[in-house]
C-alpha positions as CSV (number, residue, x, y, z in Angstrom):
1,T,120.9,146.5,154.9
2,F,118.1,146.3,152.3
3,T,120.5,147.7,149.9
4,L,123.1,144.9,150.8
5,A,120.3,142.2,150.5
6,L,119.2,143.3,147.1
7,I,122.7,143.4,146.0
8,F,123.5,140.0,147.5
9,G,120.1,138.6,146.0
10,A,120.8,140.0,142.4
11,I,124.6,138.7,142.6
12,V,123.5,135.0,143.6
13,F,120.9,135.1,141.0
14,A,123.0,136.5,138.2
15,L,125.4,133.6,138.8
16,S,123.1,130.7,139.5
17,F,120.6,131.5,136.8
18,P,123.1,130.6,133.8
19,L,124.3,127.2,135.6
20,Y,120.1,126.7,135.4
21,K,120.1,127.4,131.6
22,L,123.2,125.2,131.1
23,G,121.6,122.3,132.8
24,Q,123.8,122.2,136.1
25,L,121.3,123.7,138.6
26,G,117.9,123.3,139.1
27,G,115.4,126.2,138.8
28,A,113.9,125.9,142.2
29,D,117.5,126.2,143.5
30,V,118.1,129.3,141.9
31,Y,115.3,130.8,143.4
32,A,115.8,129.2,146.9
33,L,119.5,130.5,146.9
34,S,118.4,134.0,145.9
35,S,115.8,134.2,148.4
36,I,118.1,133.1,151.1
37,A,120.5,135.9,150.2
38,L,117.8,138.3,149.7
39,A,116.0,137.4,153.3
40,I,119.3,136.9,155.4
41,P,122.3,139.1,154.0
42,F,124.4,138.7,157.0
43,L,123.6,136.4,160.1
44,P,121.6,138.3,162.9
45,K,124.1,137.0,165.5
46,P,127.4,135.7,164.6
47,L,127.8,132.0,166.0
48,F,131.4,132.7,167.0
49,A,131.8,136.2,167.5
50,A,135.8,136.2,167.8
51,A,135.7,134.4,164.4
52,Q,133.7,137.0,162.5
53,Q,135.0,140.4,163.0
54,I,134.0,141.3,159.8
55,P,130.4,140.2,158.7
56,Y,130.5,138.0,155.7
57,P,127.3,137.2,153.4
58,F,125.2,134.3,155.1
59,I,124.8,132.6,151.7
60,L,128.4,131.7,152.0
61,S,127.4,129.8,155.3
62,V,124.8,127.8,153.4
63,L,126.8,127.3,150.2
64,A,130.3,126.0,151.9
65,P,129.0,122.9,153.8
66,T,126.6,121.9,151.3
67,G,129.1,122.2,148.6
68,L,131.4,120.1,150.6
69,A,128.7,117.5,151.1
70,F,127.8,117.3,147.3
71,I,131.3,116.7,146.4
72,L,131.7,114.0,149.5
73,H,128.6,112.3,147.8
74,M,130.0,112.7,144.3
75,L,133.1,110.9,145.1
76,A,131.2,108.4,147.2
77,R,129.3,107.4,144.4
78,F,131.9,107.7,141.5
79,I,135.4,106.5,143.0
80,P,134.1,102.8,143.1
81,Y,132.4,103.1,139.8
82,I,135.8,104.7,138.0
83,S,137.7,101.9,139.9
84,K,135.9,99.3,138.5
85,K,136.5,100.6,134.9
86,I,139.9,100.9,135.6
87,A,140.3,97.3,136.6
88,R,138.4,96.3,133.6
89,S,140.8,98.4,131.4
90,Q,138.1,100.3,130.2
91,I,139.8,103.9,130.7
92,T,142.6,105.0,128.5
93,F,145.0,107.5,130.1
94,T,146.3,109.7,127.2
95,V,148.1,112.6,127.3
96,Q,145.3,114.6,126.4
97,K,143.4,113.2,129.4
98,V,145.9,113.4,131.9
99,A,147.2,116.9,130.9
100,P,144.4,118.9,132.7
101,A,145.0,117.1,135.8
102,I,148.8,117.4,135.8
103,L,148.4,121.1,135.5
104,L,146.1,121.1,138.6
105,L,148.4,119.3,140.5
106,A,151.4,121.5,139.4
107,A,149.4,124.6,140.1
108,F,148.5,123.3,143.7
109,A,152.4,122.4,144.3
110,I,153.1,126.1,143.5
111,F,150.2,127.3,145.7
112,S,151.3,125.4,148.6
113,Y,155.0,126.5,148.3
114,S,153.9,129.8,148.4
115,L,151.9,129.3,151.3
116,S,155.0,127.8,153.1
117,Q,156.8,131.1,152.6
118,L,154.0,133.1,154.5
119,P,155.3,134.4,157.8
120,I,152.3,132.9,159.0
121,V,151.0,129.2,160.0
122,L,147.8,128.4,158.6
123,P,145.4,126.1,160.6
124,A,145.9,122.5,159.8
125,A,142.0,122.1,159.3
126,Y,142.4,124.7,156.5
127,L,144.7,123.1,155.0
128,A,143.5,119.9,155.0
129,I,140.2,121.3,153.5
130,L,142.0,122.7,151.0
131,S,144.1,119.8,149.6
132,F,141.0,117.4,149.8
133,L,139.1,120.2,147.6
134,F,142.3,120.2,145.1
135,L,142.4,116.3,145.2
136,A,138.7,116.3,144.4
137,L,139.2,118.7,141.8
138,V,141.7,116.4,140.0
139,F,139.7,113.6,140.1
140,F,136.7,115.4,138.5
141,S,138.8,116.6,135.8
142,L,140.9,113.3,135.2
143,F,137.5,111.3,134.9
144,K,134.8,114.1,133.7
145,D,134.3,112.3,130.6
146,E,133.4,108.7,132.3
147,I,131.3,110.8,135.0
148,K,129.1,112.4,132.5
149,E,128.8,109.6,130.5
150,S,127.5,107.4,133.2
151,M,124.4,110.1,133.9
152,E,123.4,110.0,130.1
153,E,120.6,107.9,129.0
154,M,119.0,107.5,125.5
155,V,115.5,108.3,125.3
156,S,112.8,108.7,122.6
157,V,111.7,112.2,121.8
158,S,108.2,111.3,123.1
159,S,109.5,110.7,126.3
160,L,111.3,114.2,126.8
161,Q,110.5,116.6,129.3
162,E,110.8,120.2,130.1
163,E,113.9,121.1,131.9
164,D,115.5,117.6,130.9
165,V,119.1,118.2,129.8
166,L,120.6,117.2,126.8
167,A,123.7,115.9,125.9
168,L,124.2,118.1,122.8
169,E,127.8,116.7,121.9
170,K,126.3,113.3,121.5
171,M,123.4,114.6,119.2
172,D,123.7,115.4,115.4
173,S,125.3,118.6,115.3
174,A,123.3,119.7,112.1
175,L,120.2,119.0,114.0
176,V,121.3,121.1,117.2
177,K,122.4,123.8,114.9
178,K,119.1,124.0,112.8
179,L,117.0,124.0,116.0
180,S,119.1,126.4,118.1
181,L,118.8,123.7,120.7
182,S,120.4,124.5,124.5
183,P,121.5,122.1,127.0
184,L,118.1,122.8,128.9
185,L,114.8,121.8,127.5
186,S,112.0,124.1,127.1
187,A,108.3,123.4,125.7
188,K,109.4,125.0,122.6
189,S,112.7,122.7,121.9
190,I,110.5,119.6,122.6
191,A,107.9,120.5,120.0
192,L,110.6,121.5,117.5
193,L,112.1,118.0,118.0
194,K,109.1,116.3,117.7
195,K,108.4,118.2,114.6
196,S,111.8,117.3,113.2
197,K,111.0,113.7,113.6
198,T,107.4,113.7,111.5
C-alpha cells in the first residue's frame, strides 16, 4: 500500500505540476492533490461495498465531484455572458470557430452509436453525465476565445505579482521571445519585464 501511495502521489504531481506551470492550476492545489493521493491511496472502507469490487484511487473520488462542480460553476458564469454577446452580435461564427465543436459533436454521435450497439444497457445516470460533459466540452470549445478574453486584464508592469498568469499571445512576440517568458510569472520574469521598460 505504501508503494501504491508513492506511485499515486507521484502520478498526480507529475500530471498537475505542468498545469501549474501553464497557469491553469494553483501551486497549493498541486500540493494538496498530491498529498491526498499520497495519504489516502484507497478508501479505508468502501462506502458502497457492492459498487467497489475493485479498489480505485481515492483521488478520483475527489476530482470527479469537484471537477463537475467546477464545470457547473463555469457554465453558470459564462452562459449568460456569452448569450449577451450573441444578442449584441459581438460574436462571429466562422468556419474556423465552429469546426472543433462540430468535430466534437460528430465524435459524440459516433461514440453514442457505438454504445447503443453494446449488448449491455448502461445506467441512465451514466449516460446523462456523459452527455452533459460532452455538451459542456462543446460549449467551452466553441467560446474559448471569449471566455479567455473575459478573464484578461491590462495591468502595468509595476503591479505584477508572482504567479500572475500572462496572456502571451496578446503581448509583443519579440519581447516574449527575448525574455523567454512563460505564462506563469516568476520573480525573475517580473524583474526582467521591469528592466525592459527602463
